[in-house]
N, CA, C and O atoms as a MOPAC input file, in Angstrom:
PM7 MOZYME 1SCF
protein

 N   -135.25800 1   161.65400 1   109.39100 1
 C   -134.45000 1   162.76200 1   108.97700 1
 C   -132.97600 1   162.33600 1   108.92200 1
 O   -132.48200 1   161.72300 1   109.86800 1
 N   -132.27800 1   162.64600 1   107.84500 1
 C   -130.88000 1   162.23500 1   107.68600 1
 C   -129.96100 1   163.03300 1   108.60800 1
 O   -129.08900 1   162.46500 1   109.26500 1
 N   -130.16000 1   164.35000 1   108.65600 1
 C   -129.31100 1   165.22000 1   109.48500 1
 C   -130.06400 1   165.56500 1   110.75600 1
 O   -130.78600 1   166.56100 1   110.80800 1
 N   -129.89700 1   164.76200 1   111.75300 1
 C   -130.54900 1   165.05500 1   113.02100 1
 C   -129.65700 1   165.97300 1   113.83800 1
 O   -128.45900 1   166.07100 1   113.57500 1
 N   -130.22200 1   166.63500 1   114.81200 1
 C   -129.46500 1   167.55700 1   115.64600 1
 C   -128.45100 1   166.82200 1   116.51800 1
 O   -127.38000 1   167.36300 1   116.79500 1
 N   -128.75800 1   165.61900 1   116.94900 1
 C   -127.84000 1   164.86700 1   117.79200 1
 C   -126.55900 1   164.50800 1   117.02100 1
 O   -125.45700 1   164.59000 1   117.56400 1
 N   -126.71800 1   164.11500 1   115.76800 1
 C   -125.55700 1   163.77400 1   114.95900 1
 C   -124.73200 1   165.02700 1   114.65900 1
 O   -123.50200 1   164.96100 1   114.64600 1
 N   -125.37400 1   166.14600 1   114.42100 1
 C   -124.67900 1   167.40400 1   114.14300 1
 C   -123.92400 1   167.88300 1   115.38400 1
 O   -122.79700 1   168.36600 1   115.27100 1
 N   -124.52600 1   167.75600 1   116.55200 1
 C   -123.84700 1   168.15100 1   117.78400 1
 C   -122.60200 1   167.29900 1   118.02600 1
 O   -121.57000 1   167.82000 1   118.44900 1
 N   -122.68900 1   166.01500 1   117.76700 1
 C   -121.54400 1   165.12700 1   117.94300 1
 C   -120.42300 1   165.49700 1   116.97400 1
 O   -119.25200 1   165.47500 1   117.35200 1
 N   -120.76300 1   165.83000 1   115.74600 1
 C   -119.76700 1   166.22000 1   114.75500 1
 C   -119.05700 1   167.50400 1   115.16800 1
 O   -117.83700 1   167.60300 1   115.04300 1
 N   -119.79400 1   168.47100 1   115.64800 1
 C   -119.19300 1   169.72500 1   116.10500 1
 C   -118.30700 1   169.47100 1   117.31500 1
 O   -117.21300 1   170.03100 1   117.39800 1
 N   -118.74100 1   168.65800 1   118.23700 1
 C   -117.96200 1   168.33500 1   119.42400 1
 C   -116.64200 1   167.66500 1   119.04000 1
 O   -115.58700 1   168.04500 1   119.54900 1
 N   -116.68800 1   166.68000 1   118.15200 1
 C   -115.47400 1   165.98800 1   117.70800 1
 C   -114.56200 1   166.95300 1   116.95600 1
 O   -113.34000 1   166.86300 1   117.07800 1
 N   -115.12800 1   167.86400 1   116.18800 1
 C   -114.33200 1   168.86000 1   115.47500 1
 C   -113.59300 1   169.78400 1   116.42100 1
 O   -112.41600 1   170.07200 1   116.20600 1
 N   -114.26200 1   170.25600 1   117.46900 1
 C   -113.60500 1   171.11600 1   118.44900 1
 C   -112.52000 1   170.36600 1   119.22000 1
 O   -111.45500 1   170.92200 1   119.48900 1
 N   -112.77900 1   169.12800 1   119.57300 1
 C   -111.78600 1   168.33400 1   120.28700 1
 C   -110.54800 1   168.11000 1   119.41600 1
 O   -109.42500 1   168.27100 1   119.89300 1
 N   -110.73800 1   167.74300 1   118.15400 1
 C   -109.59200 1   167.49400 1   117.27400 1
 C   -108.82100 1   168.77600 1   116.98500 1
 O   -107.59500 1   168.73700 1   116.88100 1
 N   -109.50200 1   169.90400 1   116.85400 1
 C   -108.80400 1   171.17800 1   116.64800 1
 C   -108.00400 1   171.55900 1   117.89100 1
 O   -106.87700 1   172.04000 1   117.77300 1
 N   -108.55800 1   171.35500 1   119.05800 1
 C   -107.83900 1   171.64900 1   120.29500 1
 C   -106.61700 1   170.76900 1   120.46500 1
 O   -105.56600 1   171.24600 1   120.89300 1
 N   -106.73800 1   169.49100 1   120.13600 1
 C   -105.58900 1   168.59000 1   120.21800 1
 C   -104.51100 1   168.97000 1   119.21700 1
 O   -103.32200 1   168.91400 1   119.53100 1
 N   -104.91500 1   169.35500 1   118.02000 1
 C   -103.93500 1   169.75500 1   117.00900 1
 C   -103.16500 1   170.98700 1   117.45400 1
 O   -101.95500 1   171.06900 1   117.24400 1
 N   -103.84800 1   171.94500 1   118.06300 1
 C   -103.17500 1   173.14900 1   118.54700 1
 C   -102.28400 1   172.81700 1   119.73500 1
 O   -101.16100 1   173.31400 1   119.82200 1
 N   -102.76100 1   171.99200 1   120.64100 1
 C   -101.98800 1   171.65800 1   121.83700 1
 C   -100.75900 1   170.81400 1   121.51100 1
 O    -99.72600 1   170.95600 1   122.16600 1
 N   -100.85100 1   169.94800 1   120.52200 1
 C    -99.75200 1   169.04000 1   120.19800 1
 C    -98.94200 1   169.49500 1   118.98100 1
 O    -98.17100 1   168.71400 1   118.42400 1
 N    -99.11400 1   170.75500 1   118.56900 1
 C    -98.43500 1   171.27300 1   117.38100 1
 C    -96.91800 1   171.16400 1   117.50600 1
 O    -96.25300 1   170.74700 1   116.55800 1
 N    -96.36600 1   171.52800 1   118.65200 1
 C    -94.91800 1   171.50100 1   118.82800 1
 C    -94.37700 1   170.07400 1   118.79500 1
 O    -93.30000 1   169.82700 1   118.25200 1
 N    -95.11300 1   169.14800 1   119.36900 1
 C    -94.68400 1   167.74700 1   119.34300 1
 C    -94.66500 1   167.21700 1   117.91700 1
 O    -93.72500 1   166.52600 1   117.52400 1
 N    -95.70000 1   167.53500 1   117.13600 1
 C    -95.75400 1   167.07900 1   115.74800 1
 C    -94.62900 1   167.68000 1   114.91600 1
 O    -94.05400 1   166.98700 1   114.07700 1
 N    -94.30100 1   168.96000 1   115.13000 1
 C    -93.20700 1   169.56700 1   114.36900 1
 C    -91.86300 1   168.98200 1   114.78700 1
 O    -90.97400 1   168.82800 1   113.95000 1
 N    -91.69700 1   168.65400 1   116.06600 1
 C    -90.45500 1   168.02000 1   116.50500 1
 C    -90.29500 1   166.62300 1   115.91700 1
 O    -89.18800 1   166.22500 1   115.55600 1
 N    -91.38100 1   165.88500 1   115.82000 1
 C    -91.32600 1   164.55100 1   115.21600 1
 C    -90.99300 1   164.66300 1   113.72800 1
 O    -90.21100 1   163.86800 1   113.20400 1
 N    -91.58400 1   165.64800 1   113.04700 1
 C    -91.27300 1   165.85700 1   111.62900 1
 C    -89.80400 1   166.23200 1   111.45100 1
 O    -89.15700 1   165.75500 1   110.51900 1
 N    -89.27100 1   167.07900 1   112.32900 1
 C    -87.85500 1   167.45100 1   112.25300 1
 C    -86.96500 1   166.24500 1   112.51700 1
 O    -85.93300 1   166.08700 1   111.86400 1
 N    -87.34500 1   165.40000 1   113.45600 1
 C    -86.57700 1   164.18600 1   113.73500 1
 C    -86.53000 1   163.28900 1   112.50000 1
 O    -85.47500 1   162.75100 1   112.16500 1
 N    -87.65400 1   163.12800 1   111.83000 1
 C    -87.70000 1   162.29000 1   110.63200 1
 C    -86.79300 1   162.86000 1   109.54500 1
 O    -86.09100 1   162.10800 1   108.87000 1
 N    -86.80100 1   164.17700 1   109.37200 1
 C    -85.93900 1   164.80800 1   108.36900 1
 C    -84.47500 1   164.60400 1   108.71900 1
 O    -83.67100 1   164.27400 1   107.84800 1
 N    -84.11600 1   164.79700 1   109.99700 1
 C    -82.72100 1   164.63900 1   110.40800 1
 C    -82.26200 1   163.19400 1   110.24900 1
 O    -81.13500 1   162.95100 1   109.81500 1
 N    -83.10500 1   162.24500 1   110.58900 1
 C    -82.71300 1   160.83300 1   110.50900 1
 C    -82.65000 1   160.35100 1   109.06200 1
 O    -81.71800 1   159.63400 1   108.69700 1
 N    -83.61800 1   160.72900 1   108.23500 1
 C    -83.66700 1   160.21900 1   106.86600 1
 C    -82.73200 1   160.95100 1   105.91900 1
 O    -82.04200 1   160.31700 1   105.12000 1
 N    -82.70000 1   162.27500 1   105.99600 1
 C    -81.88800 1   163.04100 1   105.05100 1
 C    -80.45900 1   163.25000 1   105.52200 1
 O    -79.57100 1   163.50500 1   104.70800 1
 N    -80.22600 1   163.14700 1   106.81900 1
 C    -78.90500 1   163.35400 1   107.42200 1
 C    -78.25200 1   164.63000 1   106.88700 1
 O    -77.23800 1   164.56500 1   106.19100 1
 N    -78.83800 1   165.80100 1   107.21700 1
 C    -78.30600 1   167.06300 1   106.67800 1
 C    -76.94500 1   167.43500 1   107.25000 1
 O    -76.22500 1   168.22500 1   106.63800 1
 N    -76.57400 1   166.89400 1   108.39500 1
 C    -75.25000 1   167.14400 1   108.95900 1
 C    -74.80900 1   165.94000 1   109.77500 1
 O    -75.62300 1   165.12700 1   110.21300 1
 N    -73.50000 1   165.84800 1   109.96600 1
 C    -72.91000 1   164.74800 1   110.73000 1
 C    -71.98400 1   165.32600 1   111.79300 1
 O    -71.73200 1   166.53000 1   111.82000 1
 N    -71.48700 1   164.47300 1   112.65600 1
 C    -70.55500 1   164.89800 1   113.69500 1
 C    -69.31300 1   165.46300 1   113.02000 1
 O    -68.73000 1   164.83200 1   112.13800 1
 N    -68.91300 1   166.66600 1   113.44600 1
 C    -67.75500 1   167.33400 1   112.87300 1
 C    -68.09900 1   168.43200 1   111.89500 1
 O    -67.22700 1   169.22700 1   111.54400 1
 N    -69.34400 1   168.50700 1   111.43700 1
 C    -69.76000 1   169.55800 1   110.51100 1
 C    -69.90400 1   170.88700 1   111.23400 1
 O    -70.24200 1   170.92100 1   112.41800 1
 N    -69.64700 1   171.98500 1   110.52400 1
 C    -69.88800 1   173.32200 1   111.06300 1
 C    -71.28700 1   173.73600 1   110.61400 1
 O    -71.61300 1   173.68400 1   109.42800 1
 N    -72.12100 1   174.15500 1   111.59600 1
 C    -73.48300 1   174.58100 1   111.28900 1
 C    -73.71000 1   175.98900 1   111.83000 1
 O    -73.01700 1   176.44600 1   112.73900 1
 N    -74.69000 1   176.65600 1   111.25300 1
 C    -75.07400 1   178.00900 1   111.65500 1
 C    -76.53500 1   178.00300 1   112.05600 1
 O    -77.39000 1   177.59700 1   111.26900 1
 N    -76.83600 1   178.45000 1   113.27300 1
 C    -78.20200 1   178.52900 1   113.78500 1
 C    -78.41900 1   179.91200 1   114.38200 1
 O    -77.74100 1   180.28700 1   115.33800 1
 N    -79.34600 1   180.66200 1   113.83500 1
 C    -79.72300 1   181.97600 1   114.37200 1
 C    -78.50800 1   182.84900 1   114.66900 1
 O    -78.31600 1   183.28700 1   115.80300 1
 N    -77.70400 1   183.09600 1   113.66700 1
 C    -76.53600 1   183.97300 1   113.76400 1
 C    -75.45900 1   183.45700 1   114.70900 1
 O    -74.62800 1   184.24500 1   115.16000 1
 N    -75.44000 1   182.18900 1   115.02000 1
 C    -74.34800 1   181.61200 1   115.80100 1
 C    -73.84500 1   180.36800 1   115.06500 1
 O    -74.61900 1   179.60800 1   114.48300 1
 N    -72.54500 1   180.19200 1   115.11000 1
 C    -71.92100 1   179.06400 1   114.42000 1
 C    -71.34900 1   178.09200 1   115.44400 1
 O    -71.01400 1   178.47600 1   116.56400 1
 N    -71.24400 1   176.84700 1   115.04900 1
 C    -70.66300 1   175.85300 1   115.94200 1
 C    -70.41000 1   174.55300 1   115.21000 1
 O    -70.88300 1   174.34600 1   114.09200 1
 N    -69.65900 1   173.68400 1   115.85800 1
 C    -69.35500 1   172.36200 1   115.31500 1
 C    -70.23400 1   171.33000 1   116.00600 1
 O    -70.41800 1   171.38200 1   117.22200 1
 N    -70.77000 1   170.40200 1   115.24400 1
 C    -71.57900 1   169.32000 1   115.80800 1
 C    -70.62400 1   168.33600 1   116.47300 1
 O    -69.74400 1   167.77600 1   115.82000 1
 N    -70.80400 1   168.13100 1   117.78200 1
 C    -69.92900 1   167.20000 1   118.50200 1
 C    -70.64900 1   165.92700 1   118.92200 1
 O    -69.99900 1   164.93600 1   119.25400 1
 N    -71.99200 1   165.93600 1   118.91500 1
 C    -72.74500 1   164.74700 1   119.29500 1
 C    -74.12400 1   164.82500 1   118.66200 1
 O    -74.73100 1   165.89500 1   118.61300 1
 N    -74.61500 1   163.70300 1   118.18300 1
 C    -75.93300 1   163.64500 1   117.56300 1
 C    -76.68200 1   162.46200 1   118.14600 1
 O    -76.28400 1   161.30900 1   117.97700 1
 N    -77.77800 1   162.76600 1   118.83800 1
 C    -78.58300 1   161.72100 1   119.48100 1
 C    -79.94300 1   161.64500 1   118.78200 1
 O    -80.17800 1   162.32800 1   117.78600 1
 N    -80.81500 1   160.82300 1   119.30700 1
 C    -82.11800 1   160.61100 1   118.69700 1
 C    -82.96200 1   161.88200 1   118.66600 1
 O    -83.56200 1   162.19400 1   117.63800 1
 N    -83.01700 1   162.62000 1   119.77400 1
 C    -83.91200 1   163.76200 1   119.86200 1
 C    -83.21800 1   165.10700 1   119.92000 1
 O    -83.89900 1   166.13000 1   119.99400 1
 N    -81.88600 1   165.15500 1   119.89100 1
 C    -81.19800 1   166.43800 1   119.88400 1
 C    -79.76400 1   166.25300 1   119.39600 1
 O    -79.25600 1   165.13500 1   119.30700 1
 N    -79.13000 1   167.37700 1   119.08400 1
 C    -77.71600 1   167.34600 1   118.73900 1
 C    -77.02500 1   168.41500 1   119.56200 1
 O    -77.65100 1   169.37600 1   120.00800 1
 N    -75.71600 1   168.23700 1   119.75900 1
 C    -74.93000 1   169.14400 1   120.59000 1
 C    -73.93500 1   169.85600 1   119.69000 1
 O    -73.22000 1   169.22800 1   118.90900 1
 N    -73.90200 1   171.19000 1   119.81400 1
 C    -72.91900 1   171.98000 1   119.05900 1
 C    -72.16800 1   172.86200 1   120.03200 1
 O    -72.70400 1   173.27000 1   121.06200 1
 N    -70.91900 1   173.15300 1   119.69400 1
 C    -70.13700 1   174.08400 1   120.50900 1
 C    -69.64900 1   175.20900 1   119.63800 1
 O    -68.96700 1   176.11200 1   120.12000 1

């Protein structure tokens, strides 16, 4: 038989594990994607005025994983 129950159970198990990991690591993946966008596109530099959630500030420092605004 091509589709045995043991192979189907393994496929379902791997599917549930991968879905759980994707949900658990969603924030990490989005942060990595944001880091890539910031590093490659360079949407702002030190000294630029930016607006985030109805607050404005100047970028005073830009590091690998975060930036500082005042």
